[in-house]
N, C-alpha and C positions, 0 to 999 in steps of 0.2 A: 208472411214473408214480408214484406216491405218493412215493416214494424221489428222486426228482428235485425234486417239488416239496415239500417235508419241509424237504431240504438248502436252494434257494434261498430259504426263508421264514426260514431259520436265517440265510443270508446276509445277507439285507434286514434282521431284527435286529443284526445285529453292528452293519451297515453303519449304522442309528441310532443303535444305542448310539455308536459311536465319535464320529461326530457327534454328540451328546451328552454325552459327555465333553467331547472338544473345547469346545465353549461354557464348560460347568459353569469346564474352568481357566481359561478367559481372562477371566471374569466375574471373578472374584479378581484378576488378575495385572495389576502395575504397569504403565503406560503412560508411558514416557518419550518427551517430546518433545524437539528439537532447535533451542533460541535463536540464531540463527545474527547476530550484531549488533556494533557498532564502540562500541567504550571508548575507542579512545586513539586513531582516525585522524582524516581532516578529518569527516566525520562523524558524530562522537559526540552531537552536541546529537541530532540523529534515532533514534542507538541507546538515550539514554535515553527516549525517548519511546515508540520501540518497546518499550521490555522495561516499562516501567510500563503501557503499556495493554496488552499482551497479556496482562499477573498478572492485572491488575485483571478482564479478559475472561473469565478462566480462571473465577475466584472467582464472577463473575456470571452465567454459564453453570450453577456449582455447587450456586448458590441457598446461594454462604457472604457473609456483610456481615465484612467486613476488621475492623470499627470494639470490634466483640464479642470480638478476641482481642487479647493481648499485644503482639504483632508479624505484619508481613505474611508471616514464613515459619510459626509456628504457624497459620496462616490457609490458607495455602498445602498443607503438613500433609495440611490436610482434604478437598481437592478428590479427588472421587472424581466423575467421568463416566461413565455406564453401564456400573459395577459395576466401574470400573477406578478406582484411586489414580492418579493423574497425578503422572509427575514433571519441571521444565523442567532441561534443563543448557543452560545458558550459556556459547557459545562467543563470543569478541571477533576479528574480523579483522582491524580497524584496517581497512576496506575496501580489504584485499589480497585480490584473486584466486583468486591459488593458494592459501595461508593458510586463505581460506576454503573452497575444495574438499578442502585434507586434511582440515581440522576435520569436515568433512560426513563424509566417507568414515569416519574414525576413529568418530563420535559411532555411526555405523551399524554398521559393523562390530566396535569396541568396547564400546562405550557400550551395545547393544540398543536405540540411537533408531528408533523407529518411524515419524515423523512429524515432519519440517523445516518452522520458519520463520525468513524473512528474506530479506533484508537489506537495510539502507537504500540500498547501494550497487549499483544497476543492472548493472555489470560483474561485481562479486560473481556476483549471481545467475546470469550466462551458464556458470559453470561447475557451480556448483552444481547446475541444472537438470539438466545430465548426468549427474552423480553422483546425482542422485536416482532418475531413471531407469533407468539401470544396476543399482541397487541395490533396484530394482521398491517405493519407498518414493512417498511423497509430500512435496513442495514447497512450502509457500505464500510466495508472493511478499509482502514486506512490508517496509515499504516502498517500496523499490526504482518508478520509477517508468516506467523506459524500455517505452515501446507495443512492443519486440522480445520483449521476456518472456511476451506471451499473443500476439505473431505471428509474426513472421521465426525465433524461437528456439521457438516452442510445442512442448511436447510433452503428451502425455494427463495425465503427472503430475504438471503443474503446474498450479497454484490465485492468483487473484492475487483478494484482498479488497477492498485500495488500489484508486484511482483509478488510471488509465495518463493521460502528460502530454495525448496529444491532448482528454480530458475537459477538461483548466483552461484551451485554447484555445476548445474549444465554448463555455464556459460566457461566456466575456470575448467572444467577435466580434462581437456585436452591439453592446456597449457600442466596441470600437475601431473597427468601419465608421463610428460615428454622431458619432465624440466627438472620433475624433485624427488626425495625418494618414496619408495614405495612402502613402506610400514608407516602407518599416520597411527597419531592418540587425540584424543578429541577433551578438549576441553571447555565444557560449557555449563549456562546458565543452570540451575536445580532449576527449571520452570519448563511452562509449554514448549514455550518457542528453543529453549535450550535443548530439549529432548526431541520432539520433534526434526529437528534440525538434523541434529544427530542421528537420526535418522536417515534422515533424509541426505544427507551427507554420505554415509554409509552406502547404503541403495546406487546414486551415481556414481561415486569413486569408485566404490568395485568393479562395478562395470567397465570403469578403465584399466583396471589391473592395479588397481591400490587395494591394498591390506590394513587389515586395522586389528593384530594382532592383543593390541593390551585393551587394559579395562577403561573404559569411559571415566572420564573424571568431572563432577561435576561439583559446583560451586553457588552457594549462595548471589542472588542478587546483589545483596546491600553488602558485602565484601568487602572490607579495606584494605585488611591486609591479606595477600595473597601466597603469601614467601610458604605455607605446608604445602600447599595444591600443585605451587610451582615444582616444588622441591619434589612432588612426583608426577611432576610432567619428565625434570631432569632423571629421574631414578629409571625410566620407564625404558630406557632407548630406544627409545624411537627416534624415526629420521626429520621425520614434521609436525609439530604441532598444528594443531587447527581448533583455535579459539572460536566458539560459536558465542558472541557477547554482542550488549549492545548496550546504550546509554551513556551514561556521566562516567560510572565507575570505570568507562575505556581507557580514560586517563591514566589514572593510575594504575589499573591490571599492565597495561603497555610499558606504563615506567615502573614498575617493580621485575618485569620479564628480561629489561634491557640492565638494571640492576646484578640481576641475577647471573647474569649472559645466556640467556634461553637462547636466543639466536646464535652465540657462539657455539653450541654443543648440536643443534638442530637449525632445521628450517621451519620459520613461523608462516602459515599461511591462513591469511583470512581478511574477511573482506575489508577494501576502503571504509573508512566511516566518515561523518558526518567534519567539514574544514576545520571548524576550531578545535574537535581533536584530534585531527591527523595534525593542523600544528604544532600538535602539544607531543607528537613524538620521540622517538630518540633518533638522532642522528643517523646511527645505525642503523635506519628501515631505509633511509637512502637508495634506492637501486632497486627495490623489490617489487612483484609484479602481483598483480590480487585483479580477482573480480570489482565493479562498483552499480552499485543501482543507476548511480547519474551525477553528472558532473558539470555546471553548468555550459562547460567549454566545451563539452561532444557535440549535442547535438549539431546535428546543420539544418533547422526550420526556420520556417520563419513562426512560428509558437513560441517557441526557444527563444530568438530573437527578445516576442515582446514581453513571456516573461519576465528575461532577464533585463532589459533595460526600462521592464517597471518595478518590479523588485528594488532594483537597485534604486529608482528616482523614490518610491515609498518607504522603503524599509531602510535603506543606505547601506545596503548591505547586499550582498550577491545570493540567486538562490543555492540553497542546502540539498542533500541529500535524499530528503523525502518532500520537498518544496512542488517537482514534480506531478509524482503522483497522486496530490490530494488536488493540483490545477486539473490534471486530467480526472479527477473520480468527478470533480464540480462540472466537468465538462459534459462527460456520461450523463450525471442528471438532469443535465441543462438540454440536452438532444435527447430523452426518454420523454421529458415534461414538453415538449416541442409537441415529440409522436402524440403523445397523449391529447392531446391540447391542454395542459395542465391537471387532468389527473392522476394523482399519488396515488391512488390505491393498486395495492398489487397487481391485482387480474389484469389492469390497465397497462401498469408498469411494465412487468416480467415480461412481455412480448416483447417489448422494444425494446429491453435492453441483452436479450438474448439471443447473440450470432451479429451484436451491433459491431460495426468495424469505425474506427472516428481518425481522426487524424490529431495529435496530440504536440507535448513539447519532444518528445522521442522519435515521432514520426507515425507510424501506425499502429493501433490499439485492437485485436480483437478480444470479443468479452464471450470466451468459451460458452457455449448455450445449456451444456449438463452442470457442469458446479460452478458457473459461475466465473471461473476463475480469468484473467484479464490477461493477456502473453502480447511482448510488446519487446523490443531491442533491448541489449545488457550491453554493460563494458566490460571491457579487462582492457587494464593500465598499468603502465611503472612509474612510481614516485620519482618526483628528479629534484623536488626541493619541498623543505618546509616552513620558506619565508617570503615568496611573492608576496608582496602588496595586495596582487586581485586574487591573493591565495588560486594560481593557476600553477598549481601542485605537480599535475602529470604529463604524463605523454601516452594519448591514445594508442594502444597495440592493436586491439581489435573492436570494433563494433558489431556485437555477435545478433544475427539477426532472429525475428520471434520465432521461425521456422527452426532453430534450432534448441530453443529451451522452452520447449514444451513440456511441462510436467506432467506425470502419471493422472489420469483418472482415477480417486482412491473415494468415491462414494461409499457410505456406508447402505450397508445390506440394502434396507428398504427405499434406495434412490439407484439402485444398481439397473433397473429397465430406461436412466437415463443415458443412460452414452450412446443409445444410441441416435440420439437426439443431434452429435457431431459428427455425423460421416459427411455431410456438404458442406458443414463448416471447414473442417480438417484437411476437403480434398483443395479448398478455397483459402486456405492459410498457406498450405505447401505449394498451389500456388504464383501467392503472394499477391490474391487478388481479393 
């Protein structure tokens, strides 16, 4: 009996020693993060915002001031989170889903990437979500906005610290129902972002008494001549047109809307876009009111002050539409890594992320446990000018608190039982704690 007890003690000690050695080895081991972005396709402007924001977010989380270094690269070389030096490997997918899926596999299998982040395109994310699940790594969707990412396509390895498009509509619905006409027509990109966005807009705005009696108009993303599609809008008889559009072609779309006099016949309601896109709008747009994800002049937080100051110093430009949520994504990853002592395995990180509450550029961010969708403040603004040298284009009409922009949970049947995870979380969210 003594011998058996002695053997058991030795086995336990060896197991504890193995765990200790494993943790010690992990602490100094470099952590590679794969950043999937668009540097050459139709969403390049968002890809730049994504990359800038994510890199600055890592620096902030690591307590590094990039202005104290000779270059951004030198500052990034000193990033250490949870005892692990961090390396970000960037891949340009041009918003091509097949390219992105292939790059994701290559990053994991050949480069040793342990976490994926990206991308601007919602269509890209579908394939990447499956690659991450198959490879047993986490993927953080940023800034892709389709509700399907944390809805119909949800899997436990997917998180999103950015908003989804349903939150846009929830933020603006009270204004839309009181200030605009009641008959809307939807003009949307013919892809996952456009179609899920259209469905979400109908669901949210219909609850505010708005009707959609006209057939939706879907347009290919690569379109450069919008005339035949805009003629359908003009012929619809609608009071309001709701464009659900994104990317560089937004400039051409709104220029052609102005040329055809769409705004003279009906109201145009759409999200305010990136600063460089907004600056190209027709002057007739001045006075428009709409929702916006982020503008650097809105949040009154110390973290946003840091982001604005360092972004201007490093990039000689102001933070833009998706800089904020990419920054916050880096914060959430860093927070989870600190909680797991640098362990990136899903079984360690998922519990650390589910229900996480943290302070970011816009204020308080809440990661919902059931579907991993983050809820944060949103904004409604009025466009005041198009030529301010510091891109101060807006008057802030309202900061919409997280409690008022909670999107419905739309999990696939296989994960329907996860909704029960949200009871305590929702109680705390509504209490603002």
